C-alpha positions as CSV (number, residue, x, y, z in Angstrom):
1,M,86.3,31.0,3.8
2,P,82.8,30.4,3.7
3,R,81.3,26.8,2.8
4,P,79.5,26.9,-0.6
5,A,75.8,26.7,-0.7
6,L,74.0,23.8,0.6
7,H,73.0,20.5,-1.7
8,L,69.3,19.9,-1.3
9,A,68.0,16.6,-1.1
10,V,64.6,14.7,-0.5
11,E,63.9,11.7,0.6
12,I,60.3,10.7,-1.8
13,D,59.7,7.3,-0.7
14,G,55.9,6.4,-0.1
15,D,53.7,9.6,1.0
16,G,56.1,11.1,3.1
17,A,58.6,9.9,6.8
18,H,55.2,9.6,8.5
19,P,53.7,5.8,8.8
20,A,50.5,7.2,8.5
21,A,51.3,9.7,5.9
22,W,49.1,8.0,3.3
23,R,45.9,9.4,5.0
24,R,46.7,12.4,4.1
25,A,47.8,12.3,0.6
26,A,46.6,14.1,-2.4
27,H,45.8,11.2,-4.4
28,S,43.4,8.1,-3.6
29,P,45.5,4.9,-1.8
30,G,45.4,3.1,-5.0
31,E,47.6,5.6,-7.1
32,L,50.7,5.3,-4.5
33,L,52.7,2.3,-6.6
34,T,51.9,4.3,-9.9
35,P,54.1,6.2,-12.4
36,R,52.2,9.2,-12.6
37,R,52.0,10.0,-8.9
38,L,55.9,9.4,-9.4
39,A,56.5,11.4,-11.8
40,R,54.4,14.3,-10.2
41,V,56.8,14.2,-7.3
42,A,60.0,14.0,-8.9
43,A,59.2,17.2,-10.9
44,V,58.0,19.2,-8.1
45,A,61.3,18.4,-6.5
46,E,63.0,18.9,-9.7
47,N,61.4,22.5,-10.3
48,A,61.4,23.3,-6.6
49,G,65.6,22.8,-7.7
50,F,66.3,19.7,-5.2
51,T,69.6,18.7,-6.6
52,L,68.8,15.5,-5.6
53,V,66.0,13.0,-4.6
54,T,66.4,9.2,-2.8
55,L,64.5,6.5,-2.6
56,E,63.8,4.4,0.5
57,D,63.6,0.3,-0.5
58,S,63.9,-2.9,1.3
59,I,63.2,-6.0,0.1
60,L,60.5,-6.7,2.8
61,P,57.6,-4.5,2.5
62,P,56.5,-1.4,4.6
63,G,55.6,-2.0,7.7
64,A,56.6,-5.4,7.5
65,G,58.6,-5.9,10.5
66,N,61.7,-3.2,8.8
67,G,60.0,-0.4,10.5
68,P,57.2,1.6,12.1
69,G,53.8,1.5,10.8
70,D,50.1,1.0,11.9
71,G,49.6,-2.3,10.0
72,S,46.6,-0.5,8.0
73,G,49.3,1.1,5.7
74,P,50.4,0.7,2.4
75,V,52.0,-2.7,2.8
76,G,53.2,-3.0,-1.3
77,R,56.4,-1.2,-3.0
78,I,58.4,-1.4,-6.3
79,G,61.9,-1.6,-6.6
80,A,63.8,1.4,-5.7
81,V,66.1,0.9,-8.6
82,E,63.2,0.6,-11.3
83,R,61.6,3.5,-9.6
84,A,64.4,5.7,-10.1
85,A,65.1,4.6,-13.9
86,F,62.1,5.7,-14.5
87,V,62.5,9.0,-12.0
88,A,65.9,9.8,-14.4
89,A,63.5,9.6,-17.5
90,S,61.5,11.7,-17.1
91,T,63.6,14.7,-15.6
92,S,66.6,16.5,-17.0
93,V,68.5,17.9,-14.0
94,L,67.5,15.7,-11.0
95,G,70.3,13.3,-9.3
96,V,68.2,10.5,-8.1
97,A,70.0,7.9,-5.2
98,P,68.1,4.5,-5.1
99,V,68.8,3.1,-1.4
100,V,70.2,-0.9,-2.2
101,A,71.6,-2.9,0.6
102,T,74.2,-5.9,-0.8
103,T,73.0,-7.4,2.4
104,Y,72.1,-10.6,0.9
105,A,71.5,-9.0,-3.5
106,E,74.4,-9.9,-5.2
107,P,76.6,-6.7,-5.9
108,F,77.9,-7.7,-8.9
109,H,74.1,-7.1,-9.6
110,V,73.8,-4.3,-7.9
111,S,76.6,-2.8,-9.9
112,S,75.0,-3.6,-12.9
113,Q,72.0,-2.1,-12.3
114,L,73.6,1.2,-10.8
115,A,76.0,1.8,-13.7
116,S,72.8,0.9,-15.7
117,L,70.8,3.8,-14.0
118,D,73.5,6.1,-14.9
119,H,73.9,5.3,-17.9
120,V,69.9,6.2,-18.3
121,S,70.1,9.1,-16.4
122,A,73.2,10.6,-18.7
123,G,75.7,10.9,-15.2
124,R,72.9,11.4,-12.7
125,A,72.8,8.3,-10.4
126,G,73.5,8.2,-6.7
127,W,73.7,5.2,-4.6
128,V,72.7,5.1,-0.8
129,V,74.1,2.1,0.5
130,G,71.8,-0.1,2.5
131,V,71.2,-2.6,4.9
132,E,69.1,-5.9,5.5
133,E,68.5,-6.1,9.5
134,D,65.9,-8.0,9.4
135,P,66.5,-11.8,9.6
136,A,62.9,-11.9,7.7
137,A,65.0,-10.2,4.6
138,A,67.1,-13.5,4.8
139,R,64.3,-16.0,4.6
140,A,63.0,-13.9,1.6
141,W,66.6,-14.2,-0.1
142,G,66.9,-17.8,0.9
143,R,69.9,-16.8,2.6
144,P,71.5,-17.6,5.5
145,V,70.9,-14.4,7.8
146,V,73.5,-12.0,9.0
147,E,73.5,-11.4,12.3
148,G,75.4,-8.5,14.5
149,A,77.0,-5.3,13.3
150,D,80.5,-6.2,12.4
151,A,78.7,-9.0,9.9
152,L,76.2,-6.4,8.6
153,A,79.0,-3.9,8.3
154,R,81.6,-6.0,6.8
155,E,78.5,-7.3,3.9
156,A,78.3,-3.5,3.3
157,R,82.0,-3.0,3.1
158,D,82.6,-5.5,0.6
159,G,79.7,-5.1,-1.0
160,L,80.5,-1.8,-1.6
161,R,84.0,-2.4,-2.7
162,V,82.6,-4.9,-5.5
163,V,80.4,-3.0,-7.1
164,R,83.0,0.4,-6.9
165,D,85.8,-2.7,-8.5
166,L,83.8,-3.6,-11.1
167,W,82.2,0.2,-12.4
168,D,86.1,0.4,-13.0
169,S,86.5,-2.9,-14.5
170,W,86.1,-1.2,-17.8
171,E,87.9,1.5,-18.6
172,D,87.0,4.7,-19.7
173,D,88.0,4.3,-23.2
174,A,87.6,0.3,-23.7
175,V,84.6,0.9,-26.1
176,I,86.1,1.4,-29.5
177,R,83.2,1.2,-31.9
178,S,85.6,1.2,-35.1
179,V,84.2,0.0,-38.5
180,A,87.2,0.0,-40.3
181,T,88.9,-2.4,-38.1
182,S,85.9,-4.3,-36.8
183,R,86.8,-3.9,-33.4
184,Y,84.0,-3.0,-30.4
185,L,86.4,-3.6,-27.7
186,D,89.4,-3.1,-26.7
187,R,89.6,-6.3,-24.5
188,S,92.9,-5.5,-22.6
189,R,91.4,-2.2,-21.3
190,L,88.4,-5.0,-19.2
191,H,89.8,-6.2,-16.1
192,A,88.9,-9.1,-14.1
193,I,88.9,-7.3,-10.7
194,D,89.6,-10.8,-8.4
195,F,87.6,-9.8,-5.2
196,A,88.4,-12.4,-2.5
197,G,86.0,-11.4,0.6
198,E,85.2,-13.6,4.0
199,T,81.7,-14.7,2.6
200,Y,82.2,-14.6,-1.5
201,S,84.5,-14.0,-3.9
202,V,84.1,-12.3,-7.4
203,K,85.6,-12.3,-10.6
204,G,84.7,-10.1,-13.0
205,P,84.5,-7.9,-15.1
206,S,81.3,-6.2,-15.2
207,I,78.9,-6.6,-18.2
208,V,77.8,-3.0,-18.1
209,P,80.6,-0.5,-19.8
210,R,81.9,2.1,-17.7
211,P,79.2,4.5,-15.9
212,P,79.5,8.2,-17.7
213,Q,80.1,9.6,-13.8
214,G,82.6,6.8,-13.6
215,R,81.3,6.1,-10.3
216,P,77.9,6.9,-9.5
217,V,77.9,9.3,-6.5
218,V,77.9,6.9,-3.3
219,L,76.1,8.0,0.2
220,A,76.1,6.3,3.8
221,R,75.8,6.8,7.0
222,P,79.1,6.9,9.2
223,G,80.3,3.6,10.5
224,L,78.4,1.4,8.1
225,V,81.4,1.3,5.5
226,P,85.1,3.3,5.3
227,A,84.0,6.5,5.2
228,G,87.0,6.8,2.4
229,L,85.2,4.8,-0.1
230,V,82.1,7.2,0.3
231,D,81.2,10.3,-1.8
232,V,78.2,12.0,1.5
233,A,78.1,10.6,4.6
234,L,74.6,11.0,5.6
235,V,74.9,12.5,9.2
236,D,72.6,12.4,12.0
237,G,72.9,15.5,15.2
238,A,70.5,16.8,17.5
239,T,71.5,20.3,16.6
240,P,73.1,22.2,14.2
241,A,76.5,21.9,15.8
242,E,76.3,18.5,16.2
243,A,75.4,17.8,12.8
244,G,78.6,19.8,12.4
245,G,81.0,17.9,14.6
246,A,79.6,14.2,12.8
247,A,80.3,16.2,9.5
248,G,84.2,17.0,10.3
249,A,84.0,13.4,11.6
250,A,83.4,12.1,8.6
251,G,85.6,14.9,6.7
252,A,88.5,13.8,8.9
253,A,87.6,9.7,7.8
254,G,87.7,10.7,4.5
255,A,84.3,11.4,3.2
256,P,84.9,14.5,0.9
257,L,81.2,15.7,2.1
258,A,78.3,15.4,4.2
259,F,74.7,16.0,4.2
260,A,72.6,16.0,8.0
261,E,69.5,14.3,8.1
262,L,66.2,16.7,8.7
263,E,62.9,15.7,9.5
264,V,60.4,18.1,8.9
265,A,56.8,19.4,9.1
266,L,55.3,22.6,7.6
267,D,53.1,25.0,8.7
268,T,50.4,24.7,5.3
269,P,47.6,27.4,4.9
270,G,45.4,25.7,6.7
271,E,46.8,24.1,10.2
272,T,49.8,24.0,11.6
273,A,53.1,21.3,11.6
274,R,51.8,20.6,15.4
275,E,48.2,20.1,14.2
276,R,48.9,17.5,11.4
277,I,51.2,15.6,13.5
278,A,48.5,15.4,15.9
279,H,46.3,14.4,13.9
280,L,48.8,11.4,12.6
281,E,49.6,10.3,15.9
282,R,46.1,9.3,16.4
283,Y,47.1,6.3,14.2
284,S,51.2,5.7,15.1
285,P,53.8,7.7,16.4
286,W,56.2,9.8,14.3
287,E,59.4,8.1,15.3
288,S,62.8,9.1,15.3
289,G,66.4,8.7,16.8
290,P,67.3,10.4,19.6
291,D,70.4,12.3,17.8
292,R,68.3,13.1,14.4
293,L,67.5,16.8,13.8
294,R,63.7,17.5,13.1
295,Y,61.4,20.7,12.9
296,T,58.4,21.4,13.1
297,G,57.1,25.2,12.1
298,P,56.7,27.6,9.6
299,A,58.8,28.3,6.7
300,A,60.8,31.4,7.4
301,G,62.1,28.7,10.9
302,L,63.3,25.4,8.6
303,V,65.0,28.9,6.1
304,D,67.2,29.9,8.9
305,L,67.7,26.7,10.4
306,L,69.0,25.7,7.0
307,A,71.1,28.7,7.3
308,E,72.6,28.1,10.2
309,L,73.2,24.4,8.8
310,G,74.6,26.1,6.0
311,G,78.3,26.3,8.2
312,H,78.4,23.2,10.1
313,V,77.4,20.4,6.8
314,D,77.5,20.5,2.7
315,G,74.0,19.6,2.5
316,V,70.9,18.5,3.7
317,R,68.5,15.4,3.5
318,L,65.0,16.6,3.7
319,R,62.3,13.9,5.3
320,P,59.0,15.4,4.8
321,L,56.0,14.7,7.2
322,V,53.6,14.8,4.1
323,L,55.2,14.5,0.9
324,D,52.3,16.1,-0.8
325,E,51.6,19.0,1.9
326,D,55.5,19.4,2.5
327,L,56.6,19.3,-1.0
328,A,54.6,22.1,-2.0
329,V,55.4,24.6,1.0
330,L,59.3,24.0,0.4
331,S,58.6,24.5,-3.4
332,R,56.9,27.6,-2.6
333,L,57.9,29.4,0.8
334,V,61.5,27.5,1.6
335,L,63.6,26.5,-1.8
336,P,62.8,30.1,-3.3
337,E,64.3,32.3,-0.2
338,L,67.7,29.9,-0.1
339,F,68.1,30.2,-3.3
340,V,67.5,34.3,-3.1
341,R,69.7,34.5,0.4
342,R,72.6,32.5,-1.6
343,I,72.3,29.6,1.1
344,A,71.9,27.0,-1.4
345,A,72.9,25.7,-4.4
346,R,70.3,24.7,-7.5
347,P,71.6,21.7,-9.6
348,L,73.9,22.5,-12.7
349,P,72.1,22.0,-16.3
350,G,73.8,19.5,-18.6
351,T,75.9,18.4,-15.7
352,T,76.7,14.8,-14.1
353,L,75.3,14.9,-10.6
354,R,79.1,14.6,-9.3
355,A,79.7,18.2,-11.8
356,S,76.6,19.3,-9.4
357,L,77.8,18.4,-5.9
358,G,81.6,19.3,-6.6
359,L,83.1,16.0,-6.8
360,P,85.9,15.2,-9.6
361,R,85.2,12.7,-11.8
362,P,87.6,9.3,-10.5
363,L,89.9,7.3,-12.8
364,S,89.5,3.3,-13.2
365,R,91.8,2.1,-10.2
366,F,93.6,0.3,-13.5
367,T,94.9,2.9,-14.7
368,T,98.5,4.1,-13.1
369,D,97.0,7.5,-12.0
370,G,93.7,5.8,-10.8
371,A,96.1,2.8,-9.0
372,A,97.8,5.8,-6.7
373,A,95.0,7.7,-6.3
374,L,92.9,4.4,-4.8
375,V,96.3,3.8,-2.5
376,R,96.0,7.8,-1.4
377,E,92.6,7.3,-0.5
378,E,92.1,4.0,1.0
379,T,95.3,5.1,3.6
380,R,93.6,8.3,4.5
């Protein structure tokens, strides 16, 4: 059986994947953090046909020890959840997934923020599970440093479990809104989650009713959290086959979908991709992991690469070199061809992000059927 068409996501944080991308932006540096700029980028992504946008984030500003930078670029950002809420209010089809780490943030508050985002977006919210590896993040929070891969993974795993359980802590029919009986809630359908981990415990229930999707779509890198708790695994691979191998491993571990990470630099009408990269490399290098796909060249070549990836993964998250330049080429020359050739799938109007991705709406773990589904999920 052939795979369904690819789902397309794009990272829209800052001015692009290159740390010096701001030098080629089509706006003045002062516009980067304005709502007009964010709305414009989101509108281009939605009109182009992307299923989902993601928004990078950290408690530390860009270039402050948590990523590459030349020291002269933007050193501030607006919180990803706040930006995601603005994007949700200014779009109608586009899925929106901020990066949120629970390394130092309280999972109870993360749960409330993401549930609220799902309500605001009418079911188009996602969550990219992040970690805060830099000790400076601990100092900013006033918390003890979480050190080592195992400890970081533990905090991410426990945080994800707490967030999911809090989303489930209101059953779908907990809100009655009965004027005749003067009852707004059926309190028997609100549940304490009673989570006890290695470093903290959470009682619950949530203060926000269950999200429209039941649970917003969870995206995470393999190995960070158990794959059975994830909806979309974000996989790397230096070739389509390697990305496919990583996707297969994530699927075997329980992740329903896998998206390949792909950095892109495209030829524009005035310059080749290599010329654009060379200009930015004068200021700082475009660093990447050794196992991540990167495409440099004309739009037609990217279409062919995505067609090949379609045989290996369920979707792709694109990381454009410079948003203002590459997103324009993607919207004019790449996505239309993908849709004509039925390589990629458009999001479905009037549906949730889960529905667009072909994911079922999960039952609350506090219902009988939901509890049975949870047991099956966690034993895969």
